[in-house]
N, CA and C atoms as a LAMMPS dump frame, in Angstrom:
ITEM: TIMESTEP
0
ITEM: NUMBER OF ATOMS
285
ITEM: BOX BOUNDS ff ff ff
-5.0000000000000000e+02 5.0000000000000000e+02
-5.0000000000000000e+02 5.0000000000000000e+02
-5.0000000000000000e+02 5.0000000000000000e+02
ITEM: ATOMS id mol type element x y z
1 1 1 N 417.313 33.551 466.493
2 1 2 C 415.798 33.106 466.412
3 1 3 C 415.8 32.535 465.13
4 2 1 N 415.045 31.446 465.134
5 2 2 C 414.421 30.661 464.032
6 2 3 C 412.844 30.889 463.236
7 3 1 N 412.708 30.576 462.101
8 3 2 C 411.721 30.57 461.372
9 3 3 C 410.592 29.462 461.57
10 4 1 N 409.167 30.069 462.15
11 4 2 C 408.004 28.819 462.472
12 4 3 C 407.154 29.294 461.765
13 5 1 N 405.941 28.035 461.335
14 5 2 C 404.606 28.734 460.957
15 5 3 C 403.939 28.356 462.281
16 6 1 N 402.716 29.348 462.649
17 6 2 C 401.682 29.158 463.52
18 6 3 C 400.373 29.243 462.819
19 7 1 N 399.774 27.948 463.37
20 7 2 C 398.22 27.88 462.908
21 7 3 C 397.408 28.328 464.174
22 8 1 N 396.557 29.416 463.398
23 8 2 C 395.577 29.968 464.616
24 8 3 C 394.543 29.32 464.515
25 9 1 N 393.897 28.655 465.23
26 9 2 C 392.36 28.098 465.466
27 9 3 C 391.227 28.868 466.023
28 10 1 N 389.774 28.831 465.197
29 10 2 C 389.124 29.468 466.201
30 10 3 C 388.001 28.575 466.014
31 11 1 N 386.459 28.907 466.765
32 11 2 C 385.412 28.258 466.044
33 11 3 C 385.129 28.294 464.689
34 12 1 N 384.789 27.063 464.431
35 12 2 C 384.118 26.358 463.08
36 12 3 C 383.099 27.153 462.443
37 13 1 N 382.15 27.618 463.117
38 13 2 C 380.896 27.995 462.916
39 13 3 C 380.8 29.445 463.676
40 14 1 N 380.098 30.153 462.947
41 14 2 C 379.831 31.84 463.513
42 14 3 C 378.325 31.584 464.382
43 15 1 N 377.683 30.547 464.676
44 15 2 C 376.399 30.449 465.216
45 15 3 C 376.789 29.26 466.445
46 16 1 N 376.541 29.444 467.421
47 16 2 C 376.791 28.793 468.668
48 16 3 C 376.241 27.646 468.528
49 17 1 N 374.837 27.422 468.356
50 17 2 C 374.029 26.464 468.479
51 17 3 C 373.583 26.37 466.82
52 18 1 N 374.347 25.206 466.388
53 18 2 C 374.097 24.895 464.726
54 18 3 C 372.549 24.504 464.563
55 19 1 N 371.831 23.722 465.61
56 19 2 C 370.433 23.704 465.739
57 19 3 C 369.16 24.718 465.36
58 20 1 N 369.917 26.02 465.626
59 20 2 C 369.29 27.359 465.499
60 20 3 C 369.47 28.143 464.153
61 21 1 N 370.141 27.061 462.914
62 21 2 C 370.05 28.004 461.581
63 21 3 C 368.781 28.233 461.273
64 22 1 N 368.71 29.548 460.571
65 22 2 C 367.522 30.015 459.477
66 22 3 C 367.254 29.308 458.951
67 23 1 N 365.738 29.203 458.755
68 23 2 C 365.399 28.518 456.969
69 23 3 C 365.86 28.863 456.204
70 24 1 N 365.994 27.744 455.199
71 24 2 C 366.801 28.173 454.079
72 24 3 C 368.761 28.213 453.866
73 25 1 N 368.911 28.173 454.932
74 25 2 C 370.597 28.458 455.341
75 25 3 C 371.055 27.073 455.412
76 26 1 N 372.226 26.813 454.916
77 26 2 C 373.167 25.428 455.149
78 26 3 C 374.146 26.094 456.365
79 27 1 N 375.107 24.736 456.573
80 27 2 C 376.137 25.248 457.346
81 27 3 C 376.68 25.928 456.984
82 28 1 N 377.397 25.758 456.022
83 28 2 C 378.068 26.669 454.926
84 28 3 C 377.943 28.049 455.244
85 29 1 N 376.416 28.324 455.389
86 29 2 C 376.406 29.7 455.605
87 29 3 C 376.85 30.23 456.994
88 30 1 N 377.596 29.484 457.669
89 30 2 C 377.953 30.067 459.118
90 30 3 C 379.341 29.47 459.554
91 31 1 N 379.701 29.345 458.463
92 31 2 C 381.597 28.569 458.665
93 31 3 C 382.161 30.071 458.931
94 32 1 N 382.864 30.008 460.009
95 32 2 C 384.106 31.146 460.423
96 32 3 C 385.028 31.37 459.152
97 33 1 N 385.242 32.533 458.47
98 33 2 C 386.395 32.893 457.575
99 33 3 C 387.566 32.778 458.862
100 34 1 N 387.515 33.208 459.632
101 34 2 C 388.764 33.025 460.757
102 34 3 C 388.878 31.815 461.33
103 35 1 N 388.243 30.823 460.846
104 35 2 C 388.297 29.467 461.775
105 35 3 C 390.14 29.045 461.955
106 36 1 N 391.233 29.126 460.284
107 36 2 C 392.039 29.093 460.68
108 36 3 C 392.659 30.098 460.014
109 37 1 N 393.936 30.708 460.887
110 37 2 C 394.731 31.9 460.36
111 37 3 C 396.134 31.268 460.402
112 38 1 N 397.034 31.184 459.123
113 38 2 C 398.081 30.581 459.185
114 38 3 C 399.493 31.705 459.2
115 39 1 N 400.034 32.212 460.11
116 39 2 C 400.868 32.794 460.212
117 39 3 C 402.231 32.1 459.915
118 40 1 N 402.877 32.854 458.83
119 40 2 C 404.137 32.08 458.073
120 40 3 C 405.368 33.215 458.177
121 41 1 N 406.831 32.44 458.829
122 41 2 C 407.923 33.339 459.025
123 41 3 C 407.635 34.493 459.937
124 42 1 N 407.223 33.64 461.228
125 42 2 C 407.088 34.03 462.404
126 42 3 C 408.568 33.329 463.04
127 43 1 N 408.662 34.3 463.987
128 43 2 C 410.269 34.254 464.768
129 43 3 C 410.449 33.856 466.276
130 44 1 N 410.823 32.444 466.559
131 44 2 C 410.792 31.662 467.563
132 44 3 C 411.714 31.516 468.372
133 45 1 N 412.313 31.177 469.461
134 45 2 C 413.591 30.855 470.336
135 45 3 C 414.508 30.055 469.759
136 46 1 N 415.52 30.124 469.774
137 46 2 C 416.36 28.851 468.916
138 46 3 C 416.12 27.41 469.532
139 47 1 N 415.832 27.619 470.88
140 47 2 C 415.416 26.112 471.565
141 47 3 C 414.245 25.69 471.478
142 48 1 N 413.583 26.284 470.679
143 48 2 C 412.291 25.304 469.937
144 48 3 C 412.967 24.384 468.698
145 49 1 N 414.276 24.661 468.305
146 49 2 C 414.445 23.529 467.106
147 49 3 C 414.549 22.369 467.56
148 50 1 N 414.859 21.979 468.912
149 50 2 C 414.574 20.284 469.555
150 50 3 C 413.496 20.271 469.658
151 51 1 N 412.105 20.793 469.279
152 51 2 C 410.761 20.498 469.762
153 51 3 C 410.209 19.291 468.988
154 52 1 N 409.627 18.139 469.452
155 52 2 C 409.144 17.086 469.194
156 52 3 C 407.679 17.284 469.124
157 53 1 N 407.484 16.341 468.047
158 53 2 C 405.853 16.216 467.447
159 53 3 C 405.136 15.872 468.671
160 54 1 N 404.141 16.611 468.963
161 54 2 C 402.806 16.555 469.831
162 54 3 C 403.417 17.288 471.048
163 55 1 N 404.798 17.869 471.486
164 55 2 C 405.087 18.498 472.507
165 55 3 C 404.503 19.936 472.704
166 56 1 N 404.038 20.425 473.898
167 56 2 C 403.358 21.423 473.995
168 56 3 C 404.049 22.368 474.738
169 57 1 N 404.025 23.63 474.154
170 57 2 C 404.459 25.111 474.536
171 57 3 C 403.398 26.282 474.811
172 58 1 N 404.083 27.267 475.475
173 58 2 C 403.329 28.413 475.836
174 58 3 C 404.001 29.861 475.155
175 59 1 N 403.57 30.13 474.239
176 59 2 C 404.123 31.09 473.634
177 59 3 C 403.222 32.606 473.96
178 60 1 N 404.39 33.499 474.859
179 60 2 C 403.893 34.465 475.887
180 60 3 C 403.245 35.182 475.26
181 61 1 N 401.827 35.912 475.97
182 61 2 C 401.142 36.417 475.106
183 61 3 C 399.892 35.729 474.061
184 62 1 N 400.365 34.905 473.898
185 62 2 C 399.434 34.113 472.577
186 62 3 C 398.686 33.113 472.381
187 63 1 N 398.916 32.096 473.297
188 63 2 C 398.136 31.118 473.888
189 63 3 C 398.981 29.969 474.331
190 64 1 N 398.508 28.391 474.159
191 64 2 C 399.342 27.311 474.092
192 64 3 C 399.312 26.622 472.569
193 65 1 N 400.624 26.152 472.588
194 65 2 C 400.361 25.968 471.212
195 65 3 C 401.063 24.06 471.425
196 66 1 N 400.798 23.438 470.246
197 66 2 C 401.339 21.999 470.293
198 66 3 C 402.3 21.825 469.242
199 67 1 N 403.245 20.806 468.957
200 67 2 C 403.611 20.939 467.118
201 67 3 C 403.479 20.28 466.342
202 68 1 N 402.701 20.605 465.029
203 68 2 C 401.845 19.94 464.235
204 68 3 C 402.833 18.332 463.796
205 69 1 N 402.217 17.406 463.467
206 69 2 C 402.488 16.217 463.131
207 69 3 C 402.752 16.348 461.667
208 70 1 N 402.627 17.136 461.06
209 70 2 C 403.607 17.436 459.324
210 70 3 C 404.433 18.268 459.955
211 71 1 N 405.297 18.874 460.609
212 71 2 C 406.366 19.348 461.213
213 71 3 C 407.651 18.842 460.604
214 72 1 N 408.805 18.921 460.588
215 72 2 C 409.787 18.376 459.813
216 72 3 C 411.278 19.467 460.802
217 73 1 N 412.047 19.294 460.898
218 73 2 C 413.057 19.972 462.072
219 73 3 C 413.544 21.239 461.082
220 74 1 N 413.334 21.42 460.057
221 74 2 C 413.814 22.363 459.147
222 74 3 C 412.625 23.097 459.115
223 75 1 N 411.284 22.795 459.271
224 75 2 C 409.992 23.564 458.53
225 75 3 C 409.077 23.449 460.018
226 76 1 N 409.231 23.92 461.01
227 76 2 C 408.161 23.65 462.561
228 76 3 C 406.728 24.122 462.379
229 77 1 N 405.849 23.485 462.349
230 77 2 C 404.323 24.298 462.423
231 77 3 C 404.184 24.021 463.952
232 78 1 N 403.664 25.271 464.655
233 78 2 C 402.914 25.44 465.854
234 78 3 C 401.793 25.201 465.871
235 79 1 N 400.545 24.56 466.39
236 79 2 C 399.377 24.857 466.058
237 79 3 C 398.534 25.339 467.626
238 80 1 N 397.577 26.32 467.395
239 80 2 C 397.186 27.167 468.809
240 80 3 C 396.168 25.97 469.187
241 81 1 N 396.599 25.636 470.423
242 81 2 C 395.397 24.624 471.026
243 81 3 C 394.415 25.154 472.155
244 82 1 N 394.953 26.522 473.016
245 82 2 C 394.312 27.192 473.801
246 82 3 C 394.632 28.787 473.361
247 83 1 N 393.794 29.459 473.438
248 83 2 C 394.058 31.069 473.444
249 83 3 C 393.983 31.392 474.647
250 84 1 N 394.933 32.309 475.061
251 84 2 C 395.055 33.462 476.151
252 84 3 C 394.274 34.519 475.855
253 85 1 N 393.332 34.625 476.917
254 85 2 C 392.206 35.802 477.167
255 85 3 C 393.284 37.183 477.012
256 86 1 N 393.095 38.349 476.394
257 86 2 C 393.502 39.796 476.649
258 86 3 C 392.686 40.274 477.831
259 87 1 N 393.155 39.942 478.909
260 87 2 C 392.615 40.461 480.16
261 87 3 C 392.75 42.356 480.162
262 88 1 N 393.751 42.589 479.766
263 88 2 C 394.216 44.109 479.812
264 88 3 C 393.195 44.838 478.738
265 89 1 N 392.948 44.169 477.407
266 89 2 C 391.847 44.98 476.475
267 89 3 C 390.704 44.94 477.055
268 90 1 N 390.406 44.093 477.838
269 90 2 C 388.985 44.44 478.715
270 90 3 C 388.959 45.297 479.62
271 91 1 N 389.95 45.277 480.025
272 91 2 C 390.082 46.336 481.245
273 91 3 C 390.075 48.039 480.775
274 92 1 N 390.599 47.799 479.925
275 92 2 C 390.965 49.098 478.993
276 92 3 C 389.733 49.732 478.646
277 93 1 N 388.694 48.757 478.069
278 93 2 C 387.47 49.252 477.251
279 93 3 C 386.492 49.674 478.607
280 94 1 N 386.705 49.106 479.575
281 94 2 C 385.864 49.482 480.88
282 94 3 C 386.276 51.079 481.356
283 95 1 N 387.583 51.272 481.165
284 95 2 C 388.499 52.751 481.852
285 95 3 C 387.92 53.67 480.899
């Protein structure tokens, strides 16, 4: 396995429609603290060592990622571009 950095992006704002902000509040009041989570020292398959900038990959049960433009062969960075929804978690809540 090789060490990689994962960047997990989420919505920037906690409010779905920013035109519905409460009076007296600014966009900063609605910033999502989890809009970017950086996971360092993750382990990935060795064949990803050959990954090129801009290429896309699916990481099992996590989502789809692309290679970040600031990646280097010795320091790979992958950005999550599409999240995989956990359908099993939804089913278990219904049971």
